[in-house]
C-alpha positions in Angstrom: -10.7 12.5 -14.2 -6.7 12.8 -13.4 -7.7 11.0 -10.4 -8.4 7.9 -12.6 -5.3 8.6 -14.7 -3.4 7.7 -11.8 -4.6 4.6 -10.9 -4.9 3.3 -14.6 -0.9 4.4 -15.5 0.4 1.7 -12.6 -2.0 -1.1 -14.3 -1.3 -0.1 -17.4 3.0 -0.1 -17.2 1.9 -3.4 -15.1 0.5 -5.1 -18.0 3.2 -3.7 -20.6 6.1 -5.4 -18.4 4.0 -8.4 -18.5 4.4 -8.6 -22.0 8.1 -8.5 -21.7 10.3 -11.5 -22.9 12.4 -10.7 -20.0 9.5 -11.0 -17.4 8.0 -13.9 -19.2 11.3 -15.7 -19.0 11.2 -14.5 -14.9 8.2 -16.3 -14.2 8.2 -19.1 -16.0 11.3 -20.4 -14.6 10.1 -18.8 -11.3 7.2 -21.1 -12.0 8.9 -23.9 -12.5 10.9 -23.6 -9.0 8.1 -23.0 -6.7 6.9 -26.0 -7.9 9.8 -27.8 -7.4 11.2 -26.2 -4.3 8.2 -24.4 -2.5 4.8 -26.0 -3.4 5.2 -29.0 -1.4 4.6 -27.1 1.6 2.6 -23.9 0.4 0.8 -25.9 -2.2 1.0 -25.1 -6.3 -2.3 -22.8 -5.7 -0.4 -20.8 -3.0 -2.8 -21.7 0.0 -0.6 -23.2 2.1 -1.3 -25.9 4.5 -3.8 -25.6 7.0 -1.7 -23.7 10.1 1.1 -25.7 9.4 2.4 -23.8 6.5 0.7 -20.0 5.6 -0.5 -19.3 2.6 1.1 -17.0 -0.2 -2.2 -16.1 -1.8 -3.5 -12.6 -0.5 -0.5 -13.1 2.2 -0.6 -9.4 4.5 3.2 -10.6 5.3 4.3 -10.7 1.7 3.3 -7.3 1.0 4.6 -5.7 4.6 8.1 -7.7 4.5 8.9 -7.8 0.8 12.8 -8.1 1.4 12.3 -10.5 4.2 10.4 -12.3 1.7 13.8 -12.7 -0.7 15.8 -14.0 2.5 13.5 -16.6 3.5 13.2 -18.1 0.3 17.3 -18.5 -0.1 18.2 -18.8 4.0 14.7 -20.3 5.6 13.3 -18.9 8.7 13.2 -20.6 12.6 10.2 -19.1 14.6 6.7 -17.2 14.9 5.2 -15.9 11.8 2.1 -13.9 11.8 0.4 -14.4 8.0 -3.0 -13.0 7.6 -4.0 -12.5 11.6 -2.7 -16.1 12.3 0.3 -17.7 13.9 2.8 -20.3 12.0 5.5 -21.7 13.8 6.8 -24.5 11.8 10.8 -24.2 10.6 10.8 -23.5 7.2 13.7 -24.4 5.3 15.7 -22.2 2.6 17.2 -23.3 -0.7 20.7 -22.2 -0.3 22.0 -23.2 -3.5 19.4 -20.9 -5.3 21.1 -18.4 -7.5 20.2 -14.6 -6.9 18.3 -14.7 -10.4 16.7 -18.0 -9.4 15.6 -16.2 -6.1 14.6 -13.2 -8.5 12.5 -15.7 -10.5 10.7 -17.2 -7.6 10.0 -13.9 -6.1 8.4 -12.7 -9.6 6.4 -15.8 -9.8 5.1 -15.7 -6.2 4.5 -11.8 -6.2 2.1 -12.0 -9.9 0.6 -15.5 -9.3 -0.8 -15.2 -5.7 -2.7 -11.7 -5.5 0.2 -9.4 -5.3 1.0 -8.1 -8.9 4.8 -6.2 -8.4 5.8 -7.3 -11.7 9.6 -8.2 -12.4 11.6 -8.6 -9.2 15.0 -7.6 -10.4 17.9 -9.0 -10.2 20.5 -6.9 -9.3 17.8 -5.7 -6.6 17.5 -9.0 -5.5 21.3 -9.9 -5.0 21.8 -6.7 -2.8 19.1 -7.5 -0.5 20.2 -10.9 -0.4 23.7 -9.8 0.8 22.2 -7.6 3.9 20.3 -10.6 5.0 23.5 -12.5 5.2 24.5 -10.1 7.8 
């Protein structure tokens, strides 16, 4: 019984978080920003585009490199990237004009839409990570 509760508690907390106005705001704003800046390559459903642009849906890279994903959103990336065992080598342009809040909103959207369920991405933590990837 205790083992079951161990797994149910995080799910209950995530569900409660998703009903909060701040989460809803971040998610909705993030969806609009994703559609404007990201969906052309990663597609609206997050499926990517063949071997040109990687998927976001259930992407192992997103889970293993969550901090780096924030940097990718703002600063982009050149060079190979392996997602779900497949290599992608198309340059990804960043969106340097996005504020820390907007990056947090995009991250909240992608991490709660495409099979990752990480809850709200706190703007202060996102801002701290973005400063680290500037260096």
